[in-house]
N, C-alpha and C positions, 0 to 999 in steps of 0.2 A: 809178394803181391799185396797191394793195399787191402785193408780189411773192409772190402765192400760188403753190402748186405746180401749175402747169398740166400738167405731165407726169403727175401723179397723176390729174388730172381727165380727161385724154385717155385714160389707161389704163382708167379707170372706164367711159368712154363706148365703149370697145372690147370690153367684156365680151361673151362669146359669146351670151348670152341676149337681147341687144338687137338689134333690127332697125330700129326707127324712132328710139328714144331714143339716138341715136349722136352721134358727132362731127359728122356732117353736119347733124343737127338743131340742134346748138349753133351751128354756123356760120351756118345760116339765121336763127336767132333773133338772133344778134349783128348780122347784116347788116340785119335789119329794125329792130332797135334803133337802129343808126346812121342809117337812113333817116328814122325818126320823130323822133329827138331834136331836130333843128333847129327843128321846129315845136312843141316842147314845152319852152319855157324853164323851166318850173316843175319839171321832172324833174331828178333827180340822176344825171348820166351815169355817175359812178363806181359808185354803188350798183346801178344798173340793169345795167351791164355785168357786174359781179361776180355778180349774181343770175342773169343769163343763163348764165354759166359753171356755176354751182352747182345750178341748179334741178332737174336730173335726175341729180345726182351719185350719189345712191342710187336704184336703180330695181329694185324687187322686185314682179313681177306677182302674187305669192302673198300679199302683205301686204294689210292692210285699206285702205279708202279714206283717203287723206291720209297714210298712214304713210310712204311713200317721200318725200313732200315734207317732212314733219316731220323725218325723218332727214337729208335734204339740208340743211334749214335749220340744224339743229344743227351739222352738219359745216361749213357756210359760216361760221357765227358763230365756231366754234372756230378755223378756219383763218385768218380775217381777223385775229383777235386774236393768233394765234401769230406772224404775220409783222409785228406791230406796228401793225396798223390800229386806229383809234380805236374805242372801245366803241360810240359812236353809229353809226358806219358798219357795224360788225358786226351790230348790232341791226337796222338798216334793211335790210341784205342778207337777213338771216334772215326778216324780215317779208315782203319781196318774194317770196322763194322760197315761203313758205307760201301766197301768193295763187294760185300756179299749181295748187293742189289743186282749187279751186272756180271760179277765174277771175272772181270777183266783186270789183269795184273801186268804191270810193267816187268820186263825181264830181270831188272836189277832189284826188284822189290821182293826180297826173300821172306819177309814177314807176311806180306800179302799172299805170296805163293803158298805158304804153309797153311794159312787160315782158309783160303779159298779151296785148296785141295781137300782140307779136312771137312769143310762144309759140304763138298760134293762127293765125299767118300761113299755116300749111299748109292751113287750110280754104279759103283763097282762092287757092291755088297753081294754076298751069296744070294742066289736066286730067290730063296724063300723070304729072306729079309727084304730084298728089293720089292717083291710082290706085295709085302705088307706095307711098305712105304707108299707104293702106288695107290693102294686102297685107302691109306690114311690121308693122302693128299686129296683124293677124290672126295673123301668125307668132309674135309675142310672147305671144299668148294661145292658142297651139296646143293647150294642155291643156284648153281649154274646149270642150265638145261643141257641135256646130253649132246645135242648137236654142237652147241657152242663150246662145250668141254672138249669134244673131239677135235674141233678146229684149233682151239687155243693150246691144248696139251700137245697136239701134233706139231705145232710150231716150236714148242719148247723142245720136244724130242729131236726134231730136225736140227735145231741149233746145237744141241749137245752132241748129236751124232757127227755133225760136220766138224766140230771142234776135236772130237776124239779121233776121227779118221784123218784129220790133218796134223795130228800130234800136238794139238794145242790144249787139250784137256789134260790136267795134271802136269804141273811144272815144278813140283818140289820133290826132293829126294833123288836117288840114283836113277839113271835112265832106264835100266832094266826093270826097276820097280814101277816107274811111270808107265812103261809099255805094258806091263802085266795088268795094271789097274785099267788102262785104256781098253785093253782087250776084253776084260770082264764087263766094263761099262758098255762097250759096243754090243756085246751079246745081250745084256739086259735091255738096252734101249731099243734094239731091233725087235726083240721079243715083245716088248710093250707096244711098239708101233704096229706090229702085225695084229696084235689083239685089238688095239684101239680102232684100227681101220678095217677090221673084219666086217662081215655082213651085219652083225648085231652090235658092232662097236667094241666088242671085247667085254670081258667081265672078270 
């Protein structure tokens, strides 16, 4: 892997406005990437690892949809080139980072499947870890009023639930492993949705 400035990336992930998109999240994504790669020989381990490091390097909750991912992709491309990485690698890392905006991956894109699955690992996390993630994301959007939060977050949950129930969430690794992750994600997402839409909106 090119000798990118990991200290700068760690500092970015320690910014005070971050609660979920932190170094812990990057570590979890990297761990899931490492777990999935042996079953995905078509993926590019170097590009995926770099994309995992850079995918939330820029994180601004006040920017428009996809803006932080785009800025992170530009930073990744520039940094990989700065340290002597090949243009093709820089372009691939940037492409992978951009995928984390919408999490849509073509069936033959094995690098994309690994990165996106790893980024969304948190949806299938143990319940206590998932609940901590939910609280952290709400903290990042503390400026959003409760009613607007319930509406927006509810739409996100509906989208992920539909994907999980259709077998479209998690597309890397063996099918039995994918199915297990989907089942855990469905349980977490349904539990959050119930709390979110309860009489007091959940807490």
